[in-house]
N, C-alpha and C positions, 0 to 999 in steps of 0.2 A: 942113736937116742931111744929109749925105752918108752913103751906105749903110757906110761903114767906122767913122764916126763912130756911128751907131745902135749897129753891131756892138760897137764899144770901151762904149758905155753900159751896154749889158747886158752884154756881157762884166765889165766892174768889179765891178758887183755879183755876179755868179756868182764871179769869183776870191775875191771876200773869203770868199763863203760857202765855198768850196773850200780857201782857206787855214786857215780857220778848222777846216774837218772835219777838216783833217791835224792839228790840236792835239789835238781830239777823239779819234781815232783812237789817236794816240799815247799818249795818257793811258789810254784805255780798254784799249789792247794792255799798257801798264803795270799796270794794276789787274785785269786778267781774262785777258790772255795769250790762247792760243787753247783755252783749258779747256771744261767744260760749260756754266757759266755764261754764256760769253762767245757759244758756240753757240747756247744757247737766247735771247739777246736780239736776236741777229743773224737768227735764225729767225722771230721774233716781229716785228719790224720788218720783215722784208721784204716780209710779206705784207699790212697797212696800205699800205705805201709803195708796191708792186706795184699796190694797186686804186688808188693816188692817182695814179699816174701812165698808168693805162690809161684810166679814166674821168675823171679832171679834166685834167689837162698835156696828154695825148695826145688824147683826144676834143675838147677845148674850143680849143685850139691849133690843131686841124684843122676843126672843123666849126663852133665858133661865131663864132670871127675872121672867116673870111671874109661871112657872114651880117650879123655886126655892124657889119662895113668897108661892105658893100653898104647898110645901112640909113641908115649916118653920110651914103652920098654921096646916096641918093634922100630919105630923110625928116629928115635933120638929127638934132641932138641928141635932140629931142622922138622922132623915130622911135626912135633908139638907147636909149632911157630904156623906151619900151613893150615895145621887144621884152626886153631885159634882164630886166624885170619878169615878164613872162611866163614867160622861162626860167627864173627864181629860183623861181618859185613851184611849179613842178614838180621843179625839182632837190631844194631843201629836201625837201620832202615824200619824194619816193624817197630821199633820203639817210638821212632818219630811220628808213625802214621798213628797209633795206638795213642799218643799223648796228643796229637792234635783232634783227631776223632774225642777221646774224654773232656777235653776241655770244652768242644762244643755243646756235647750232650750233658755237662755237669749238673745243671739244673733239674733236667729229668732223672738223672742217676741219684740226685739227692733225696726227691722226692718217692722214689720207688724201691731203693736199692738201701742206700747209704742211711739215712733218716726218716722214715716215711712216717715217724711219728712227729717228725715237727713240721709238717705241714699245715698243722692247726695253729701254728706261730709263725706268721709271715717274717717276722723280724728274725727268729732264730733259725727260720729255711734260707732265710738269704744270706745271712753271717755264713754259715756253713758253705752254702755256695761259694762264695767270694773266698772263703779260706782254701776250700779244695781245690778251687781254682788257681791258687798260688802255689799251692804245695804240691798240685800230681805231677809237674816235672823232676818233682826227687824220685819220684819212680826211674824215670830213665838214667840217671846217673847211678843210681843204686843198682839197676839191673846189670847195667854196664860194669861196674865194681865187683858185683857178683861173680862176672865172668873171671876177672881178674883174680877176686877171692880165691875160686875156686884152684886157676893155674896154679896160684902159690902154695896152695894146699898140697897137691898133686905133686910139686917140686919139694915138699916137705919144707916149705919157709911160711910157718904159720902164723907169725906174730904181727907182719904189718895188718893182714887181714881181721887179724882179732883186734887189732887197735883203732881202726879205723872207725869205729861207729863211735868211739868216746869222745869224737868230736862234734857227731850232733849235740852231747850233752852238752860239751862245755860251751858253744854256740850259743844254744838256749838259755844257759845258766847266764852268760853275758848278757844277752837280751833282757831277763828279769831283771838280774841286778841293774841295770841302765834303765828298765824301768821304771825302778822304786826309787833309785838316785832322782828322777826326773818328777817323779811324781804324776805317772800315765794314768790314764782312765783304762779301766778294762776292755773297752771296745779295742783302744789303741794297744794294748798290750795282745792282744788275741792277735791280730793283723802283724804286729812287730814280731810274733813268733811263727808266723805263717812264714815270713820271708826268712825267717833264721832257718828252719828246717832245708828250705833251697838250699842256702846259702852252706850250710852241711852238708847236704848230696855232694855238691860241686867238691869240695874239702875233701870228704870221703874218696871220691875217685881219681883226685888227683893222688890220694897217697897211694892207694894201691895200684895206680897207671906206673908212676914211679919205680913202686917197688921191683913190679914185675920185668921194668925193664933193666933194672939194676939184677934182678935175677938171671940177666941174659935172653930174653925173648922180649925183641922190640914186634910190634904189632902194627901191621900198616893196614889201609884200609883196603878191602877188593871189592869189587861190584858184586852185588847180592847174586849170589849163584845157589842153586841147590843140588851140591854135591851128594855122593853117596852118604857123606860121613854128616852133613847136615839134616839130610833126611833121616837119618839114623838119630840123630840128637832130637827130632822133631818128635820121632814117634815114643823115643823114650821120656820126652822132656812133659807130655803133656799129663801124661798121670802122674808121673812124679810131681810136677807142680802140684797137683790136688792131694797127694799122698802127703808130701815133705810141707803143707802147708794147712795140713788139717785144722791144727790149732788155731789158725789165723780166720782160718773158714768160719769153724765156729765162733770165735769171738766177733767176725764180722755180721753172722748172723745174730749173736747176742746184741751187738750194739744195734743191728736196726729193731730188734724186737723190745730193747730197753727204751727207745726213742718216745717210746708211748708214755712212759710216766717220768717226770722232772727230775734231774738230778740222777736218777739211775745210769747215764750214761759215762759221766763223770767218775760215780761211785766204784763202777765196774774198773775205771781205767788205773784208778787209784790204788785199788787193790790187786788189779794186775801189775802193776809196777812193782809190789814188793814179791808176789810170789816168782817172778820174772827172775828174780836174782839167783835163786838156787836151779831154775829150770836153764836159767841160761848158762849160770857159770860150768855146771855137769854136764846138761843135757845137751846142749848145742856144741859143747868142748867134745864130747863124744862121739857127737854127730861126723862133725867136721874130719875128727883125725881117723875115725874108724873106720870110713868109707874108702881112702884111697888106700888104706893098711889093706882092707879087706879085699878089694878089688887087686892090687898087686900079688897077694898069696894066693889068692884062687887063679888068677893069670899063669901063676908058677906052676900050678899045681899042686899047691901046699895045703891039703886040706885039716891035717892036723893045727898047723900054723892056723889059719882060717877058725877054725872052732875053738881054739883058745881064746885067739881075738875076741870073738862074740862073749864066751862066757865071762870072760875079764873084764870086759865092759860091763856086763852087767851087773856083777859084783862091784866094780866101781861106784856105779849110781847109786844101786841100792843103799852103799855101804855110805855115803851121802847124803841121799835124799830123804831117805827113812827117820832119822831124825828130824829132817828141816820142817819135813810135811807133818811132825808130831808137834814140834816147837809151833806152826803155824795155826795149827787147831786148837794149842792148849791157850797162848797168848797173844792172839792178834789182838785184844783190843789195846792191850800196853804198846803193841807196837804200831798201832795206826794212832794212837794218841800222841806217842812222842813224835812218828815223823810228821805227821799233819795237822794237828790240833793248834793251831795258832790263825789267826787273822781272819780272812772271809771263810775260811773252812771251818771253823769255831763257831762263827755266828749262824752258820747252817745247821751245825751239829750232826755234822756225817759221819762221826765215829764209829756209832753202833751198826749204821749201814755198812760202812766199808768193811769194817772188822769183820763183821758175819759174812762178808761175801768172800772175803781172805782166809776164815777158817776154813770155809766149803770146799774154796781153791786148793788149801791143804791137802785134803783127801785125794784129790786127783793129781797131786804133784808126782808120786812115783808112776801113775799112769803115763802122763805126758813124756817124763822123760825115757822108759822103757820103748815107748814108740820111737823115738828117736835112737835107741839102740836096737832095737830090731829092724826099723825098715831097712840100713845098710846090707842086712842079709840079704835083701832082693835086689836092692837099686845092683850090687857088686856084682849081682848073676844077669844084670839087664833086663830084670824083671819086673816093671814098674805097674802093670796092670793089674796083678793080686792085692797088691796093698791099696790101689786107687780104690778098688771094689770094696775093701773093708772102709775105707774112709767114705767112701758114699753111704755105706751103713752106718756109720758115726755120726755122719751130718744128719742123716734121717731120723734117727734118736735122739739127736741133741737137740732139734726143731720141734719135734714131737714133745718130749719133754718139758724143754722151754716154754712154749705155747703153753702147755698145761698147768705149769706151777707160777707164772708172771705174774697172773693176775690177783695172786694170795700172796705170793712171796717176794715179788718185786724182784730186783737185783739178784736176790739170794737164790730165787727158782732160776736163772739163769746160770748162775755158777754151781748150782747140782746139776743142770743139763749136762754140762761143759763135763764135769767130773764121772757122771756118767757115761756118757760118749767115749771118755778117756780110756776107760778102764775097756769097754768092750773091743774098742781097737785093737787096745797094747795086748787082751787074750785072744782074739782074731790071730794078728800076727805071729805069735809066737804059737801058737797052735799048729798053722799051716807049715813052719819053719821046721817044726817038729816031725809032724807027719812025711814029710818029704825027707827027712832024713838030713836037712840043713843047719839041724842045730845038735850037736852032740852033747849027750848026756855026760854030767860032770856031776860027779857024787861031791866034791868039796863044795861047789856053788849049792846045790840042793840042803846039802846041811848045815851051810853058815846061815842061807835065807832065815829059817826060823828064828835064829840066835838073833840077827840083826833086828827082827821085829819086837824079840823081848827086850833087849837093850834100849830100842827106841822107845817103848813101853815105859819103862822105868825112866828115863830121862823125862819122859812126857809127865808122869806121877810127880817126880820131884819139881821141875816147873810148875803144875799146876798149885801144889799146895806153897810153893816160895809165893807165888803170886797173890796166893790169899793173906800169906803173914805179911808182904809189902804191900797189902793194897793201899793204905794209907799215903804211899810213896807214890803208888803210879795211877793214883785216882786223877778224876778231871779237878783242875785248879793245880795243881802240884807244880812247883817251880821245873822247868825245862832241865837245867843239870841234874836236879835229882832223881827224874825220871829216868835222864839218860845212864846216870851211874848206877842207879838200881838194876834197870833193865840190863844194862852191860854186865854186871858181874853175876846176875842169874844167867844170863845165855853162857858166859865164860864158865860156870860152874856146871851148869848142865852140859855142855862139850865135854868138860873133864870126866863126868861122872859116866857120860855116854861112852869116851873111849877105853876108859878103865874097863867096864861093864863089856863091851863087845869083844876086849881082847882077854877078857878075864873067862868067859864062857864060850869061846873058841868061834866068835862072828867073823874073826877075821884072825888071819894069821902073820904075825910081824916078820915073820922070815919070808914068806912069799911075796910081802911089800917090796921087802928089802930087794930080791932078786928081781923083783920085776921095774925096780926104779935104776939098778946097776945096769939090769940088762943091754948090752949092745946091739947096733943092726949087725946083720949076717952081711958078708960082702954081697949076695944077691938081693939085699934089701935097699943097696945105695944106688942112687939116683946117676 
């Protein structure tokens, strides 16, 4: 299977999840708006979700996948099964202890880490504690699921791991639909959503567990024991967790700072959902596929293949994310109005705030995606310390800028800090890869990047004038169907213009894309 097809396989599952995520956020915005219950739920959910991405997705995709891929190459499925059982025993025991500890300490955590700004509002603080207590076991389910997903990715079985997150949105949409049908209060909806998150974690774990067994790896429980493999995993996992979850760390910091102003937490969450579509579909797909592929190429000593994988991945991410970033910058307000402006959200007039945050997130989007394309270059070589240092620098920049801008700009100041920190992190990662000789110079890529930027600018200009021309159909009070049709046609026309422009000026090569799609695995690449 070609690299592009592997990206597409993961991206299709992620796209399903993100589109259903839009539906979920639209219903949630209508039901809760940007009020105190929405703030409490989003802050509570952010906590286990951040831990999940730090210690599950980030750590395991960065540390476990290369070790598992090497074990497959060296010892076959039997060796990989032994490694997975060793890791599972330690991980399961650690998660049980962590969950119990966090549940007992939740009131203190909410008041000091999650949402210190809620301390001035006892009802909001107590609700956040209650919701976070219900949802925190979701971390345990998703951490175990992340391990299974890493195994599936190493075995080149991408779809089950990519499609499992869809069920979080399916379950929460079901909860919101039931709440609307029954006329539940906002408080009851908040509790129902929290229980829905926990149920979704169990379902997602079951999906990947079954997929791993179907792939021929049956995991049994072993008494926790720190074998050399487990020790190596832990050495790699801690810095990898920090690095792989840098975006989530910055979001958690942003949530804590935003808790000092009413509606800021939920406004950031609604904007985050929109920009997570291109970030998830492109960035996560590239990171998931590139890491095991790059690890295998380096293990086999195929440096030319490794260099080509990295350059093509960056080209692919920029080809898709630069126009997405331009669109978010130019038409963020019509997008937010179409998705959210109804019910409780319209009553709180959240559109201007959320659209301003979304536009700024758009400026940082290419950086966030490039970070996911650059870090496998370190992780595949089992260097998790260097990107952790860069992540720490990024966090320091984010905190400093956010604290400086938040008093005057509110949520938009937090988004600005996140974008600046993202670009600094991406620049540091690339710079050191180049200095070490781990990033091969690619003349074609260097030639095409400026042309991709030009094509994106042309598309952004067209969208800007189209938005002004159709302002009557996209403004407040316009019927939903009219907004949807007009904005849909604008986006479709902009995409057509971008693709025509980018191919006309040489920003992309149709022949190269065809060769990438048709490229078959070499015998040495097969499991």
